[in-house]
N, C-alpha and C positions, 0 to 999 in steps of 0.2 A: 299435700304439701308434705335414700337411706344410704357413698360409702367412703368418701374422703371425710376429714374432720368437719369441714363445712357442711357437707351433705348430711352427716349424722346429726350434727347439732341443729342445723336449720330444720330438718324434717322432724326431728323429735319434738320440737316446740311448735312447728307450724302444721305439718301434715300428719305425721304418724302418731297422733293421739287417737289412732283408730280403735284402740282397745279401751278407751275410757267412755293430722295435719293438721338517799332521798332527803327530800327536804323535810324539816319538821313541820308538823301541823301548825296552822295559824288561824286566828279567829278574827283578825281585823283586816285581812287582805281584801282589796277591791278588785273584782274581775273587770278588767278594762275593756272587755267586749261591750260593756255597757257604759264605758267612760269616753270622754271626748277625745283623748289622745290615742285611742286604739280603735281598730276596725273589726276585731273579731277575737276568737279564742280557739285554742286546741285543748282537748281533754284526753287524758290517758289514764287507764286503770293500772295501779301498781300490782293488783292481783295477789296481795300479800296474805299468807295463811293466818297471820295474827290479826288481820283486819283489813279488808279491802278499802282502798282509797282512790279518789280521783285527783290526779295532778292537773292543775290548771296552768296554761301558758297563754299570756296575752299576745295577740297578733297585732303588729303595727302595720301601717299602710304599705310598707315595703316588704311585707311577708315575714319579717323576723319575729321570733318568739322570745318571750321573757317569762320566767317562772313567776307565778302569782299566788300560789297557795296549794295546800293539800287538804282535801275534805273527805271524811269517812262516808262510806255507803251504808254502814251499819251491819254489813255482812262480812263473810269470809271469802278470800280468794283461794285459788287452787295452788298457787305458787309455781305454776308451770304452764306450758303451752296448752291452748284449748283446741287447736286444729280447726278453727272456725273463723267466719267473718260475721261481724255484727254483734259482738258481745257487749258493746257500748254504743248506743245510738242517741241522736239528738232530734227532738221534735219541738220546734218553736223554742220556748223558754224552759224546756225540761229535758233532763237526761234520764235514760233508762239503762240500768246496769245489771249485768249478770254476776251474781255472787256464786261462782262455781263451787266453792268450798263449803257453802252452807245451804245450797239449793234454794236460793231466793232471788227475787228481782227487787231492785231498789229504784225509787223515783226520786230525783233531786231537782229542785227548782233553781234556775239560774237568775241571779239578781246582782245588783251593784255591790251588795255586801258579801257575795260569794255564792256557794252552793248550800242549799238547805234541804235536808232529808225530809221528804213529804210522806213517803210510804215505803214499806217493805213487806213482801208477801212471799209465801212458798211458791216455787215454780211448778208445783204439782209433778215433780219428777226428780231425776238425779242428774246433776252436773249440767245446769243450763249454760249454753254456749252461744246463743244467738237470739235476738229479739227483733220484732218489727211492729210498727204501729200504722194504723189507718183510721182517721177520724177518731171515734171513741173506742176502738178495739186495739188490743195488744195480744200478740201471740209469741210464745217462747218455744224454743227448740231445746229439749232435754236430750243430751247425747249419752248419758250414763244409763246403767241398768239395761232394760229392754228398749229404752228410748221412746219419746213421744213428742207431740206438739200439744200445747195447752193454751186455751184462750181466756182472756180477761176483758172486762169493760173498764174504761177509764172514766171516772166520774168528773163532774165539773170542778171538783177540788183536786183532781189528779190522783185520787186514790184508786187502787186496783181492786176489782172484785171478780172472783172466779165465775166463769160462765158454766152452768151445769151442762153436762153432756158435750163439752167442748174439748175433750181430750181424745186424741186419735193416735194410733200407733204408727210407727214408721214401717218401711217395707220388710225390715229384718230386725231381730234383736241384737244384731252386731253390725249395724249399717255404717258406722263411722260418719254420723251426721255432721254437716259442716255449716249450713246456713239456712235461715228461714226469712222470707220477705214477701210482703204483699205486692201484687202488681199495682199499676197506677190507679185503677178504678176500685181496688179493694175487693174485687170479685174472686180473686184467686190467691192462694198461698203457694209458694214454691219452696221446696226443700231439696238440697243436694246431699247425696250420700256417697262418700268416698269409697267405702269398702265394697259396696254393691254396684258401683258405676251406674248409679241411677239418679234421675231427676223426678221428683214427686210433685204433683199438683193436687191441691184440695180446693174444691169450690166452696166459697163462703156465702151463706145465706144472708138475707137482709137482717136477720136477728143475730148474726155473728157466728152461727154454727157451721162447722166444717163438714164436708162430705168425707167419705172414705178416700184414701189416697188413690190416684191414678199414677201408675209407675211407668216411666219412659226410660228406655236404655239411653245412657249418655253416648253421644257420638265419639267424644274423646274420653280417655281413661282417667279415672280419679277426678271427677268433677268436684270443684272446691268452692271458691267464692263466686258471686255473681252480682250483677247490677242490671237495672232496666235502662234502656235507651229510649229513643222516641218510638211511638207507635207500638208499645208493648214488645219491643225487641229485647230479648233476654240474652245477656252476654255472660258466658260462663268460663271460668278458668279451668284448664285441664292440666293437672299436675303429672299425669302419667307415672304415678308411683315414685316421683322424684328422679326418674331416669335422666341422665345428662343429655342435653340437647333436644328434649322432647316437649318442653314447656309450650303451651298453646292456649289460644282462646277460641271459643265456638259461639256463634250467634244463632238464636232460634226466634221464631215468632210464636207468641202465646196469645190466644184470643180469650175473650171473657168466658168462654165455655170450658177453658182448660186444655184446649187442643194445642199441642206443642209440635212445631215443625222446624226442621233444619233450614237455616238460611245459608250459612257458610261455615266451613271449618271441619276439623280443627286447623286453625291457621297458626303454624309453629313459629317460634321466635328464636330457636336455637339455644335456649337457656334451660334452666332446671328448676322444677317445683313451683309452678305458677300458683299464686296464693290469692290475695285480695284483688278485687276489680272495682274500679271507679269510672264513672262516665261524666264528662263535663256537662254543664247545664244546657249548652246549645246542642248537645247530642252529636257533636262532630268528632270527638276523640274519646278514647278509653285507654286505661292503663292497668297493668298488672304487676305486682311485685313477684320477682323470681327469687324465692327465699334462698335456695342453695347456690345461686349465682351471684347474689349480692347486687342486684340491679333492677331496673324498671324497664319494661317493654311498653311502648306506646303504639296504638293503632288508630287509624282514621276509620270512621263509620260512614258508609255511603247511605243515600236516601232509602235504599232497600234493606239496610241493616247488615250489609256485607262488611267484612273487616279486612283492612290492608295495613301492613306494617308501616309505621312512619319512617323508621330507619331499617334499611335492608339487613343489617347485622342483628337486628332485634334488641339493641341496647339503646334506650333513650337517655339513660342516666345511671351513674353508679351511686349506690347508697353505702351506708355503713353496713357491717356484716349482719346477715340474716334478716332482711326486711320481711315483715309479715303484714301487720295492719297498715292501712293507707286511707287517707281521707283528703278531700278537696275543701278549700275554703268555700264559703257559701256563694261567692261570686265566681268560683272556678278559676281564679287567677293564680292560686298557689296550691301546691301539692305537698303533703307531709307523709312520711313513712315512720313507723315504729320498728326499730331494728333490734331484734331479740338477742342476737349475739353481741352486737356492739353496745347494747344498753343505752340506746340513743334515739334521737329523732333526726331524720334528714329533711331538709327544707328545699323546695324548688319553686321557681317561678315558671308558669306555663306560657310559652310564647305563642304568637298568633298562628304559627304553622304546626302547633302541637308539640314542638320541641320543649325540652326542659333545661333550665339554667339553675345550677346549684347555688343555694344560699348558705351552705354550710350545715353543720351538725350541732345538736345540743346533747351533751352527755349526762350521765348520772342517773339513769333509770335503774330500778331494781331488776335483777335477773328474774325472769318469769313475768314481767309486765306484759299485759295483753289488753287489747281494746283501745280504740281511738275514735274520736268524733271531733268535729270542727264546725265553726260558724264563721 
């Protein structure tokens, strides 16, 4: 996720963090994802250096969002782009947040009365930018310093405990790490590295220990965000250094032994700086935010995992300026983007054919806000 104003601004906050791509707080707000009149919620990190906070937006049955409160993570944000996907994730009734400014991970419980801080722990590295969970395991990707991945167990009370010997290096001390995620079975961890054009896999043992990294060259340049589709299909965004017109997605097959093989791609969309990737629950469609172009590209996914553009011009929908983070509602009916230059959230309904219908924008985010999750 580098030469017009849009290009410089978008890539500085989304992609080219390679060297590292509000409301007042309330105590009595009810998160209506747990209330009768609402069907879900969207969560955004403000990433403030004075104290990282989670902004909560209630989602109504028609996909519209309403601000519902601001809750501290107990850590510090970085105040700028993280060049990553997955700095804030949701797993059942818990949020896991990267505090990139204080090198910590926070765990917050979601309830009717709001978000409650459950635990906060060192990320065992510098500048955590992405987290992933599977069963009782959590792994974090630290992109600062020499970079590493670090593992934790999640207790029954959702406190985090470091796993001894579960810290592994990346392929390079200047890799530009972008995302970490478990595959569906939890047997593999995948990491993308923007600066090295590499995709890493780590085999995870039953006890939660990772192997050394196996390094695969990315087919497309500057691999950024990714998501898994059906049958362990790995769909990766290729930012191509932010070059105009080269934004693309590539799909791979990943087996439980960590073998990565190309299915199709890079499938270009004619836009610039592909960033986040999301896949619908039914595995039929996927979307990427094109940060420097200010839009979303949609793809259909065949049974074999091949990708095809939904719209020939590569533009499914326009967003506000600088879309980076993106998330689907839990039923895959609605799509939301965090727009770093527009300081806003764009809202869309997903149509049966994979097309997107705009539901408008919500403004007022802090500059430097990153991280989005939804239910």
